[in-house]
MARBAKOL-921678 format. One record per atom (N, C-alpha, C): residue in one letter; atom name; chain; z, x, y. Coordinates in Angstrom, 2 decimals, decimal comma. Layout:
// MARBAKOL-921678
{r->A a->CA c->A z->Z x->X y->Y}
...
// end
This chain:
// MARBAKOL-921678
{r->X a->N c->A z->-57,17 x->-17,16 y->43,46}
{r->X a->CA c->A z->-57,19 x->-17,86 y->44,72}
{r->X a->C c->A z->-55,96 x->-18,76 y->44,81}
{r->X a->N c->A z->-55,36 x->-18,87 y->45,99}
{r->X a->CA c->A z->-54,16 x->-19,69 y->46,14}
{r->X a->C c->A z->-54,42 x->-21,15 y->45,82}
{r->X a->N c->A z->-53,35 x->-21,84 y->45,43}
{r->X a->CA c->A z->-53,45 x->-23,24 y->45,09}
{r->X a->C c->A z->-53,51 x->-24,14 y->46,32}
{r->X a->N c->A z->-53,70 x->-25,43 y->46,07}
{r->X a->CA c->A z->-53,83 x->-26,41 y->47,14}
{r->X a->C c->A z->-52,56 x->-26,50 y->47,98}
{r->X a->N c->A z->-51,42 x->-26,31 y->47,36}
{r->X a->CA c->A z->-50,15 x->-26,36 y->48,09}
{r->X a->C c->A z->-50,06 x->-25,32 y->49,17}
{r->X a->N c->A z->-50,55 x->-24,12 y->48,88}
{r->X a->CA c->A z->-50,51 x->-23,05 y->49,88}
{r->X a->C c->A z->-51,46 x->-23,35 y->51,03}
{r->X a->N c->A z->-52,63 x->-23,92 y->50,73}
{r->X a->CA c->A z->-53,58 x->-24,26 y->51,80}
{r->X a->C c->A z->-53,03 x->-25,36 y->52,69}
{r->X a->N c->A z->-52,36 x->-26,32 y->52,10}
{r->X a->CA c->A z->-51,75 x->-27,40 y->52,89}
{r->X a->C c->A z->-50,65 x->-26,84 y->53,78}
{r->X a->N c->A z->-49,82 x->-25,95 y->53,24}
{r->X a->CA c->A z->-48,74 x->-25,36 y->54,03}
{r->X a->C c->A z->-49,31 x->-24,51 y->55,17}
{r->X a->N c->A z->-50,38 x->-23,76 y->54,91}
{r->X a->CA c->A z->-51,00 x->-22,97 y->55,98}
{r->X a->C c->A z->-51,53 x->-23,88 y->57,07}
{r->X a->N c->A z->-52,13 x->-25,01 y->56,69}
{r->X a->CA c->A z->-52,66 x->-25,95 y->57,67}
{r->X a->C c->A z->-51,54 x->-26,55 y->58,51}
{r->X a->N c->A z->-50,47 x->-26,99 y->57,85}
{r->X a->CA c->A z->-49,35 x->-27,60 y->58,57}
{r->X a->C c->A z->-48,70 x->-26,58 y->59,51}
{r->X a->N c->A z->-48,51 x->-25,37 y->59,04}
{r->X a->CA c->A z->-47,93 x->-24,33 y->59,88}
{r->X a->C c->A z->-48,82 x->-24,00 y->61,07}
{r->X a->N c->A z->-50,11 x->-23,86 y->60,84}
{r->X a->CA c->A z->-51,03 x->-23,54 y->61,93}
{r->X a->C c->A z->-51,11 x->-24,69 y->62,93}
{r->X a->N c->A z->-51,26 x->-25,92 y->62,44}
{r->X a->CA c->A z->-51,37 x->-27,07 y->63,34}
{r->X a->C c->A z->-50,08 x->-27,28 y->64,13}
{r->X a->N c->A z->-48,94 x->-27,15 y->63,48}
{r->X a->CA c->A z->-47,67 x->-27,33 y->64,17}
{r->X a->C c->A z->-47,43 x->-26,28 y->65,24}
{r->X a->N c->A z->-47,73 x->-25,03 y->64,92}
{r->X a->CA c->A z->-47,56 x->-23,95 y->65,88}
{r->X a->C c->A z->-48,50 x->-24,12 y->67,08}
{r->X a->N c->A z->-49,76 x->-24,42 y->66,79}
{r->X a->CA c->A z->-50,71 x->-24,63 y->67,88}
{r->X a->C c->A z->-50,32 x->-25,82 y->68,74}
{r->X a->N c->A z->-49,83 x->-26,88 y->68,14}
{r->X a->CA c->A z->-49,41 x->-28,05 y->68,90}
{r->X a->C c->A z->-48,28 x->-27,69 y->69,86}
{r->X a->N c->A z->-47,29 x->-26,98 y->69,37}
{r->X a->CA c->A z->-46,17 x->-26,59 y->70,23}
{r->X a->C c->A z->-46,61 x->-25,68 y->71,37}
{r->X a->N c->A z->-47,50 x->-24,75 y->71,07}
{r->X a->CA c->A z->-48,00 x->-23,85 y->72,11}
{r->X a->C c->A z->-48,78 x->-24,63 y->73,17}
{r->X a->N c->A z->-49,66 x->-25,51 y->72,73}
{r->X a->CA c->A z->-50,48 x->-26,27 y->73,67}
{r->X a->C c->A z->-49,66 x->-27,24 y->74,50}
{r->X a->N c->A z->-48,67 x->-27,89 y->73,90}
{r->X a->CA c->A z->-47,80 x->-28,79 y->74,67}
{r->X a->C c->A z->-46,99 x->-27,98 y->75,68}
{r->X a->N c->A z->-46,52 x->-26,82 y->75,28}
{r->X a->CA c->A z->-45,78 x->-25,95 y->76,20}
{r->X a->C c->A z->-46,63 x->-25,52 y->77,38}
{r->X a->N c->A z->-47,88 x->-25,19 y->77,12}
{r->X a->CA c->A z->-48,79 x->-24,80 y->78,20}
{r->X a->C c->A z->-49,04 x->-25,98 y->79,13}
{r->X a->N c->A z->-49,24 x->-27,18 y->78,55}
{r->X a->CA c->A z->-49,46 x->-28,37 y->79,38}
{r->X a->C c->A z->-48,26 x->-28,66 y->80,28}
{r->X a->N c->A z->-47,08 x->-28,58 y->79,71}
{r->X a->CA c->A z->-45,87 x->-28,85 y->80,49}
{r->X a->C c->A z->-45,68 x->-27,78 y->81,57}
{r->X a->N c->A z->-45,94 x->-26,52 y->81,22}
{r->X a->CA c->A z->-45,79 x->-25,44 y->82,19}
{r->X a->C c->A z->-46,79 x->-25,56 y->83,34}
{r->X a->N c->A z->-47,92 x->-26,16 y->83,07}
{r->X a->CA c->A z->-48,93 x->-26,30 y->84,13}
{r->X a->C c->A z->-48,72 x->-27,56 y->84,97}
{r->X a->N c->A z->-47,68 x->-28,33 y->84,66}
{r->X a->CA c->A z->-47,35 x->-29,48 y->85,48}
{r->X a->C c->A z->-47,80 x->-30,82 y->84,92}
{r->X a->N c->A z->-48,42 x->-30,84 y->83,75}
{r->X a->CA c->A z->-48,85 x->-32,08 y->83,13}
{r->X a->C c->A z->-47,66 x->-32,77 y->82,48}
{r->X a->N c->A z->-47,58 x->-34,08 y->82,61}
{r->X a->CA c->A z->-46,51 x->-34,82 y->81,95}
{r->X a->C c->A z->-46,70 x->-34,77 y->80,44}
{r->X a->N c->A z->-45,60 x->-34,82 y->79,70}
{r->X a->CA c->A z->-45,65 x->-34,75 y->78,24}
{r->X a->C c->A z->-46,51 x->-35,88 y->77,68}
{r->X a->N c->A z->-46,36 x->-37,07 y->78,21}
{r->X a->CA c->A z->-47,10 x->-38,23 y->77,70}
{r->X a->C c->A z->-48,61 x->-38,07 y->77,90}
{r->X a->N c->A z->-49,00 x->-37,37 y->78,95}
{r->X a->CA c->A z->-50,42 x->-37,18 y->79,23}
{r->X a->C c->A z->-51,05 x->-36,07 y->78,37}
{r->X a->N c->A z->-50,28 x->-35,06 y->78,05}
{r->X a->CA c->A z->-50,84 x->-33,91 y->77,34}
{r->X a->C c->A z->-50,68 x->-33,91 y->75,84}
{r->X a->N c->A z->-49,85 x->-34,80 y->75,32}
{r->X a->CA c->A z->-49,53 x->-34,73 y->73,90}
{r->X a->C c->A z->-50,74 x->-35,06 y->73,02}
{r->X a->N c->A z->-51,57 x->-36,02 y->73,42}
{r->X a->CA c->A z->-52,69 x->-36,42 y->72,55}
{r->X a->C c->A z->-53,80 x->-35,37 y->72,55}
{r->X a->N c->A z->-54,08 x->-34,80 y->73,70}
{r->X a->CA c->A z->-55,11 x->-33,75 y->73,72}
{r->X a->C c->A z->-54,61 x->-32,51 y->72,98}
{r->X a->N c->A z->-53,34 x->-32,19 y->73,13}
{r->X a->CA c->A z->-52,78 x->-31,04 y->72,41}
{r->X a->C c->A z->-52,83 x->-31,27 y->70,91}
{r->X a->N c->A z->-52,53 x->-32,48 y->70,49}
{r->X a->CA c->A z->-52,58 x->-32,81 y->69,06}
{r->X a->C c->A z->-54,00 x->-32,70 y->68,53}
{r->X a->N c->A z->-54,96 x->-33,23 y->69,26}
{r->X a->CA c->A z->-56,36 x->-33,17 y->68,83}
{r->X a->C c->A z->-56,84 x->-31,73 y->68,71}
{r->X a->N c->A z->-56,56 x->-30,91 y->69,73}
{r->X a->CA c->A z->-56,98 x->-29,52 y->69,69}
{r->X a->C c->A z->-56,28 x->-28,75 y->68,57}
{r->X a->N c->A z->-55,02 x->-29,05 y->68,33}
{r->X a->CA c->A z->-54,28 x->-28,36 y->67,27}
{r->X a->C c->A z->-54,85 x->-28,70 y->65,89}
{r->X a->N c->A z->-55,16 x->-29,97 y->65,66}
{r->X a->CA c->A z->-55,69 x->-30,40 y->64,37}
{r->X a->C c->A z->-57,06 x->-29,77 y->64,12}
{r->X a->N c->A z->-57,92 x->-29,78 y->65,13}
{r->X a->CA c->A z->-59,27 x->-29,20 y->64,98}
{r->X a->C c->A z->-59,20 x->-27,69 y->64,80}
{r->X a->N c->A z->-58,40 x->-27,02 y->65,61}
{r->X a->CA c->A z->-58,30 x->-25,56 y->65,52}
{r->X a->C c->A z->-57,71 x->-25,11 y->64,19}
{r->X a->N c->A z->-56,69 x->-25,81 y->63,73}
{r->X a->CA c->A z->-56,09 x->-25,45 y->62,45}
{r->X a->C c->A z->-57,06 x->-25,67 y->61,31}
{r->X a->N c->A z->-57,86 x->-26,73 y->61,38}
{r->X a->CA c->A z->-58,86 x->-26,98 y->60,34}
{r->X a->C c->A z->-59,89 x->-25,85 y->60,29}
{r->X a->N c->A z->-60,33 x->-25,40 y->61,45}
{r->X a->CA c->A z->-61,28 x->-24,28 y->61,49}
{r->X a->C c->A z->-60,66 x->-23,00 y->60,95}
{r->X a->N c->A z->-59,42 x->-22,73 y->61,33}
{r->X a->CA c->A z->-58,72 x->-21,52 y->60,88}
{r->X a->C c->A z->-58,54 x->-21,52 y->59,36}
{r->X a->N c->A z->-58,01 x->-22,61 y->58,82}
{r->X a->CA c->A z->-57,75 x->-22,67 y->57,38}
{r->X a->C c->A z->-59,07 x->-22,73 y->56,61}
{r->X a->N c->A z->-60,07 x->-23,39 y->57,18}
{r->X a->CA c->A z->-61,38 x->-23,41 y->56,52}
{r->X a->C c->A z->-61,99 x->-22,02 y->56,41}
{r->X a->N c->A z->-61,86 x->-21,23 y->57,46}
{r->X a->CA c->A z->-62,37 x->-19,85 y->57,43}
{r->X a->C c->A z->-61,59 x->-19,02 y->56,42}
{r->X a->N c->A z->-60,26 x->-19,20 y->56,38}
{r->X a->CA c->A z->-59,45 x->-18,47 y->55,40}
{r->X a->C c->A z->-59,81 x->-18,87 y->53,97}
{r->X a->N c->A z->-60,05 x->-20,16 y->53,76}
{r->X a->CA c->A z->-60,44 x->-20,64 y->52,43}
{r->X a->C c->A z->-61,79 x->-20,04 y->52,02}
{r->X a->N c->A z->-62,73 x->-20,00 y->52,95}
{r->X a->CA c->A z->-64,04 x->-19,44 y->52,66}
{r->X a->C c->A z->-63,94 x->-17,97 y->52,29}
{r->X a->N c->A z->-63,10 x->-17,22 y->53,02}
{r->X a->CA c->A z->-62,90 x->-15,81 y->52,70}
{r->X a->C c->A z->-62,28 x->-15,64 y->51,32}
{r->X a->N c->A z->-61,29 x->-16,48 y->51,00}
{r->X a->CA c->A z->-60,63 x->-16,37 y->49,70}
{r->X a->C c->A z->-61,59 x->-16,75 y->48,57}
{r->X a->N c->A z->-62,42 x->-17,76 y->48,81}
{r->X a->CA c->A z->-63,37 x->-18,19 y->47,78}
{r->X a->C c->A z->-64,40 x->-17,11 y->47,49}
{r->X a->N c->A z->-64,82 x->-16,39 y->48,53}
{r->X a->CA c->A z->-65,79 x->-15,32 y->48,36}
{r->X a->C c->A z->-65,16 x->-14,01 y->47,90}
{r->X a->N c->A z->-63,82 x->-13,94 y->47,92}
{r->X a->CA c->A z->-63,13 x->-12,73 y->47,50}
{r->X a->C c->A z->-63,11 x->-11,64 y->48,55}
{r->X a->N c->A z->-63,28 x->-12,01 y->49,82}
{r->X a->CA c->A z->-63,27 x->-11,04 y->50,91}
{r->X a->C c->A z->-61,82 x->-10,69 y->51,23}
{r->X a->N c->A z->-61,51 x->-9,42 y->51,21}
{r->X a->CA c->A z->-60,14 x->-8,98 y->51,48}
{r->X a->C c->A z->-59,85 x->-9,08 y->52,98}
{r->X a->N c->A z->-58,64 x->-9,49 y->53,29}
{r->X a->CA c->A z->-58,18 x->-9,59 y->54,68}
{r->X a->C c->A z->-57,26 x->-8,40 y->54,94}
{r->X a->N c->A z->-57,57 x->-7,64 y->55,98}
{r->X a->CA c->A z->-56,79 x->-6,44 y->56,27}
{r->X a->C c->A z->-55,38 x->-6,77 y->56,76}
{r->X a->N c->A z->-55,18 x->-7,96 y->57,35}
{r->X a->CA c->A z->-53,88 x->-8,33 y->57,89}
{r->X a->C c->A z->-53,03 x->-9,14 y->56,91}
{r->X a->N c->A z->-53,64 x->-9,75 y->55,92}
{r->X a->CA c->A z->-52,93 x->-10,68 y->55,05}
{r->X a->C c->A z->-52,37 x->-9,96 y->53,82}
{r->X a->N c->A z->-51,21 x->-10,43 y->53,39}
{r->X a->CA c->A z->-50,61 x->-9,85 y->52,18}
{r->X a->C c->A z->-51,09 x->-10,58 y->50,92}
{r->X a->N c->A z->-51,80 x->-11,70 y->51,08}
{r->X a->CA c->A z->-52,24 x->-12,48 y->49,93}
{r->X a->C c->A z->-53,72 x->-12,26 y->49,60}
{r->X a->N c->A z->-54,26 x->-11,12 y->50,00}
{r->X a->CA c->A z->-55,66 x->-10,84 y->49,74}
{r->X a->C c->A z->-55,90 x->-10,65 y->48,25}
{r->X a->N c->A z->-57,09 x->-11,02 y->47,78}
{r->X a->CA c->A z->-57,37 x->-10,86 y->46,36}
{r->X a->C c->A z->-57,39 x->-9,39 y->45,96}
{r->X a->N c->A z->-56,93 x->-9,14 y->44,76}
{r->X a->CA c->A z->-56,93 x->-7,77 y->44,23}
{r->X a->C c->A z->-58,31 x->-7,44 y->43,68}
{r->X a->N c->A z->-58,77 x->-6,24 y->43,96}
{r->X a->CA c->A z->-60,09 x->-5,83 y->43,43}
{r->X a->C c->A z->-59,93 x->-4,87 y->42,30}
// end
């Protein structure tokens, strides 16, 4: 199973990417940056936590991921 460093990097990458996407959507829809940044940050943090938590659970159980290159070897 991957170490804590890899899980932290996956979380940071997922949260950062989601934040940028959500802020971009807010700006494109006409919302000011100052108004949308906090909601985008909150949604990005929560969504990334759910994503990485699900990936951690799969890795802990040894469930292979068809899309991932870091799946456990059987």
